[in-house]
C-alpha positions in Angstrom: -44.3 2.8 -113.8 -42.3 -1.0 -114.2 -38.3 -0.6 -114.1 -37.6 -3.8 -114.4 -35.9 -3.9 -111.0 -33.7 -0.9 -111.9 -33.9 2.5 -110.0 -35.0 5.2 -112.5 -34.5 9.2 -111.9 -37.2 11.5 -113.0 -36.5 14.5 -111.9 -34.4 16.4 -108.7 -35.1 19.3 -106.9 -33.2 21.7 -106.4 -31.0 20.8 -109.5 -27.7 22.2 -107.5 -26.7 22.4 -104.4 -23.5 22.8 -102.2 -22.4 19.8 -99.4 -25.0 20.0 -96.6 -27.6 20.9 -99.0 -30.7 18.1 -99.4 -32.0 17.0 -102.8 -35.5 15.2 -103.4 -35.3 12.6 -105.8 -37.9 11.6 -108.0 -38.6 8.3 -109.8 -39.1 4.8 -109.3 -37.4 1.6 -107.8 -35.8 2.9 -105.1 -37.1 0.7 -102.8 -36.6 -2.6 -105.2 -38.1 -5.4 -103.1 -36.5 -5.2 -100.0 -36.3 -3.2 -96.9 -32.9 -1.9 -96.6 -32.5 2.2 -97.7 -31.3 3.4 -100.7 -27.7 4.5 -101.5 -27.2 7.7 -103.3 -23.9 8.8 -105.0 -23.2 12.1 -105.7 -20.3 11.1 -108.5 -18.1 8.4 -106.1 -19.3 10.0 -103.4 -21.6 8.3 -101.4 -24.9 10.6 -99.2 -26.6 10.9 -96.1 -30.1 9.1 -97.0 -32.5 11.5 -95.2 -35.9 9.9 -96.3 -36.9 7.0 -98.8 -39.7 5.4 -100.1 -40.7 3.8 -103.6 -40.9 6.3 -105.3 -38.9 9.8 -103.7 -35.7 9.9 -101.7 -34.1 12.6 -99.7 -30.4 12.9 -99.5 -27.8 15.4 -98.3 -25.1 16.2 -100.4 -21.9 15.2 -98.4 -18.7 17.5 -98.5 -16.1 16.3 -101.0 -18.9 15.4 -103.5 -17.5 14.8 -106.9 -18.9 15.2 -110.3 -22.3 16.1 -112.0 -24.2 13.2 -111.3 -26.1 11.8 -108.8 -27.5 8.0 -109.6 -29.4 5.9 -107.1 -28.3 2.2 -105.8 -31.2 -0.2 -104.9 -30.3 -3.3 -103.7 -27.6 -4.6 -106.8 -29.5 -2.3 -108.9 -28.1 0.9 -109.9 -29.9 4.0 -111.7 -28.8 5.7 -114.9 -26.9 9.1 -113.3 -29.1 12.2 -113.4 -27.2 16.0 -113.8 -27.3 18.2 -110.8 -24.8 21.0 -109.8 -22.9 20.6 -107.0 -20.7 23.3 -105.3 -16.7 23.1 -105.1 -14.8 24.2 -102.0 -12.8 27.7 -103.3 -12.0 28.5 -99.7 -13.1 28.1 -96.3 -12.1 30.2 -93.1 -13.6 33.1 -94.5 -16.4 35.3 -93.0 -18.6 37.0 -95.4 -21.8 38.7 -94.4 -23.0 39.6 -97.6 -22.4 38.9 -102.0 -18.8 38.2 -102.8 -17.7 40.6 -105.7 -16.2 39.5 -109.4 -14.4 42.1 -111.2 -14.1 41.9 -115.1 -11.0 39.9 -115.2 -12.8 37.2 -113.5 -11.2 37.6 -109.8 -13.5 37.6 -107.0 -12.7 39.3 -103.3 -14.6 38.5 -99.8 -14.5 39.5 -96.7 -13.3 38.3 -93.7 -15.7 41.0 -91.7 -15.6 39.4 -87.5 -17.2 40.7 -85.1 -18.4 44.1 -84.4 -15.3 46.0 -83.5 -12.9 43.4 -84.2 -9.6 43.6 -85.8 -8.8 40.6 -88.2 -5.4 40.3 -90.0 -6.3 39.5 -93.2 -10.1 41.4 -93.8 -10.2 41.0 -97.7 -9.4 38.2 -99.8 -9.0 38.4 -103.9 -9.0 35.1 -105.2 -8.1 34.9 -108.7 -9.7 33.3 -112.0 -7.6 30.3 -111.5 -9.2 30.4 -107.9 -5.3 31.2 -106.1 -6.5 32.7 -102.9 -4.5 35.9 -101.4 -5.1 38.0 -98.7 -5.6 41.6 -100.3 -6.4 44.3 -97.7 -5.5 44.5 -94.1 -6.5 47.3 -92.6 -10.2 47.6 -92.4 -12.6 46.7 -89.6 -16.1 44.8 -90.0 -15.7 44.8 -94.0 -19.5 44.3 -95.0 -20.7 45.2 -98.4 -18.7 45.0 -101.7 -19.5 47.1 -105.0 -17.5 47.5 -108.2 -18.4 50.6 -110.0 -18.4 51.4 -113.6 -14.4 52.0 -114.2 -13.4 48.3 -112.0 -12.9 50.2 -109.0 -13.8 47.6 -105.6 -15.8 49.1 -102.3 -16.3 48.4 -99.1 -18.4 49.4 -96.8 -18.0 48.7 -93.0 -20.4 48.3 -90.5 -18.1 49.8 -87.1 -17.7 53.3 -87.8 -20.2 53.5 -91.4 -17.5 54.3 -93.4 -17.0 53.7 -97.0 -13.7 53.1 -98.6 -12.4 52.7 -102.3 -9.4 50.2 -102.5 -7.0 50.8 -105.4 -5.6 47.6 -107.8 -2.5 47.4 -105.2 -4.6 46.8 -102.0 -4.5 50.2 -100.4 -7.6 51.6 -99.2 -8.8 55.4 -99.3 -11.3 56.8 -97.6 -14.6 57.6 -99.5 -17.2 58.9 -97.0 -18.1 58.1 -93.8 -21.5 58.8 -91.6 -23.6 56.2 -93.2 -24.3 54.7 -89.5 -24.1 51.0 -89.5 -23.2 50.9 -93.3 -24.3 47.3 -95.3 -25.1 46.9 -98.2 -23.8 48.6 -101.0 -24.9 48.3 -104.9 -24.2 50.9 -108.1 -26.7 52.0 -110.4 -25.7 52.3 -114.2 -25.5 56.1 -113.7 -22.5 55.2 -111.0 -24.3 56.6 -108.2 -23.6 54.2 -105.0 -26.4 53.4 -102.8 -25.7 52.3 -99.1 -28.2 50.6 -97.1 -27.6 51.5 -93.4 -29.4 49.4 -90.7 -31.2 51.2 -88.9 -33.2 51.9 -91.6 -31.8 54.4 -94.2 -31.4 53.9 -97.9 -28.7 56.3 -98.9 -28.1 57.4 -102.7 -24.1 59.2 -102.9 -23.4 60.6 -106.3 -19.6 60.5 -108.0 -19.3 63.8 -106.5 -19.9 62.2 -103.1 -23.2 64.2 -101.9 -25.0 62.4 -100.0 -29.3 61.8 -100.0 -31.7 60.0 -98.5 -33.0 57.9 -101.0 -35.9 55.3 -99.0 -36.3 54.7 -95.7 -37.7 50.8 -94.3 -37.8 49.4 -91.4 -34.5 48.4 -88.8 -32.7 45.4 -90.1 -31.4 42.9 -87.1 -28.2 42.2 -89.2 -27.9 44.2 -92.7 -29.7 45.4 -96.2 -28.5 43.6 -99.1 -29.2 45.1 -102.8 -29.1 44.5 -106.3 -30.4 47.1 -109.1 -32.6 45.3 -111.6 -31.4 45.9 -115.7 -34.8 48.4 -115.3 -33.0 50.1 -113.4 -35.1 49.1 -109.8 -33.1 48.9 -106.5 -33.7 45.5 -104.8 -33.8 45.1 -101.2 -33.4 42.6 -98.7 -33.0 43.4 -95.2 -33.9 40.6 -91.9 -35.9 40.8 -89.3 -36.8 38.9 -86.3 -39.9 38.4 -88.4 -39.6 34.7 -90.4 -41.8 36.1 -92.9 -39.8 38.6 -94.3 -40.1 40.7 -97.5 -38.3 41.9 -100.5 -38.5 45.6 -101.6 -38.4 47.1 -105.0 -37.9 50.6 -105.1 -38.4 52.7 -108.1 -35.2 55.1 -109.4 -37.8 57.6 -107.5 -37.7 56.1 -104.4 -40.9 54.8 -104.1 -40.9 51.7 -102.0 -42.7 48.5 -102.9 -43.1 45.4 -101.6 -41.9 42.8 -104.4 -42.8 39.6 -102.6 -43.0 38.5 -98.7 -42.6 34.9 -97.2 -38.7 34.6 -97.0 -36.9 33.9 -94.2 -33.8 35.8 -93.1 -33.5 36.7 -96.9 -29.8 38.1 -97.5 -27.4 38.6 -100.7 -29.5 38.8 -103.8 -28.6 39.6 -107.5 -30.5 39.1 -111.4 -30.0 37.0 -114.6 -30.4 39.0 -118.0 -34.1 37.1 -117.8 -35.5 39.2 -114.4 -35.2 36.3 -112.1 -33.9 37.4 -108.8 -31.9 35.0 -106.4 -32.2 35.6 -103.1 -29.6 33.7 -100.4 -32.9 32.7 -97.9 -35.2 29.9 -96.9 -38.7 29.3 -97.9 -41.2 27.0 -96.4 -38.7 25.7 -94.3 -35.9 24.9 -96.8 -32.8 26.5 -97.1 -30.9 27.9 -100.0 -30.8 30.5 -103.0 -34.7 31.5 -103.9 -35.0 32.3 -107.5 -38.2 34.7 -107.7 -39.4 35.3 -111.1 -40.4 38.3 -112.7 -44.1 37.5 -112.2 -43.5 36.7 -108.4 -43.4 33.0 -108.7 -40.0 31.3 -106.0 -39.4 28.1 -105.9 -36.0 27.0 -104.0 -32.8 26.8 -107.1 -30.1 25.7 -105.0 -30.0 23.9 -101.6 -27.5 24.7 -99.0 -27.5 26.1 -95.7 -25.7 29.0 -93.9 -25.8 30.9 -97.3 -25.2 34.7 -97.1 -24.8 35.4 -100.5 -23.6 34.8 -104.4 -22.6 36.3 -107.3 -23.6 35.2 -110.8 -20.4 35.5 -113.6 -20.9 35.9 -117.5 -19.0 32.4 -117.3 -22.2 30.7 -116.8 -21.1 29.8 -113.2 -21.5 30.8 -109.9 -20.6 31.8 -106.8 -21.7 30.9 -103.5 -20.8 32.5 -100.0 -21.4 31.1 -96.8 -20.6 31.9 -93.5 -17.2 30.5 -93.8 -16.6 29.6 -96.9 -16.6 30.3 -101.1 -17.9 27.6 -103.1 -18.0 27.3 -107.0 -20.4 25.6 -109.5 -21.8 25.8 -113.2 -25.4 26.8 -112.7 -27.3 27.2 -115.9 -29.9 25.6 -114.6 -32.7 27.8 -117.1 -29.7 28.0 -120.4 -30.1 32.0 -119.1 -27.2 34.2 -119.7 -25.7 35.8 -116.7 -25.1 39.0 -115.1 -21.7 39.3 -112.8 
């Protein structure tokens, strides 16, 4: 391809990233006849070039990256900007270990979980729709999974003692049930039943009357179970093990466990869009970020980033991405699909 000395971007993979993530830029004219590496700019901020050739540049998204486009500078020549979604920092000094939760008003909830048995000053933060960060709950130890029921009420699992708490709108907690082992991931089905993952391998089902049933059994996880319901009603579960080739499980409403996908490294939080695509915080083929798995099982990195533990897809066509210490927000409608909170 002739570029008349002007670098040209043809594609960017993946099309979304948070700071620290790496993207691959395909095109032409990146060398521009000299031996100097090209520069890659995310808005007005320069990123680190990891590798470059005439047709391919790999660049790392810098902290503070601004704008929704990337461009390549080869000598004095500059490419046209190419669109990309970059996460903006909402809050740091957090400790999420699973997905954030988002209520009907657009408020987000995220934990400071701490080490097991550690009591922290603030265990749960509320982030308003205009992105103001407020301490919300102070008395929980090791909050882990978050889920909101049909009435908009927030529930929290605590892995320290296997207790599930209900949180009132003013931030007070009420014990809802206990004895859930090392309680980690939680999720509600369409009928209002709550499902709880015990790290030792049991998925519990708890009815509205608080009767507890063993719903399914999986192999133990070294950290936590993460769960999300497919629009059809099947429950999907990840649970990192010591393997680098972990599974995503599908569990039918009857409790039948099936393998949906195998080949992820340390899969954690997950969410669905309305088209049935599954998004998982994991690594794929050595690349870390959020993996999109299509209903037929095809997988690709959809967002690049490190230390991602969970995500929430909002009806506003924005996404919240939680790392092990921060929360980011970004426009993420790369498929033109409506998203599920």
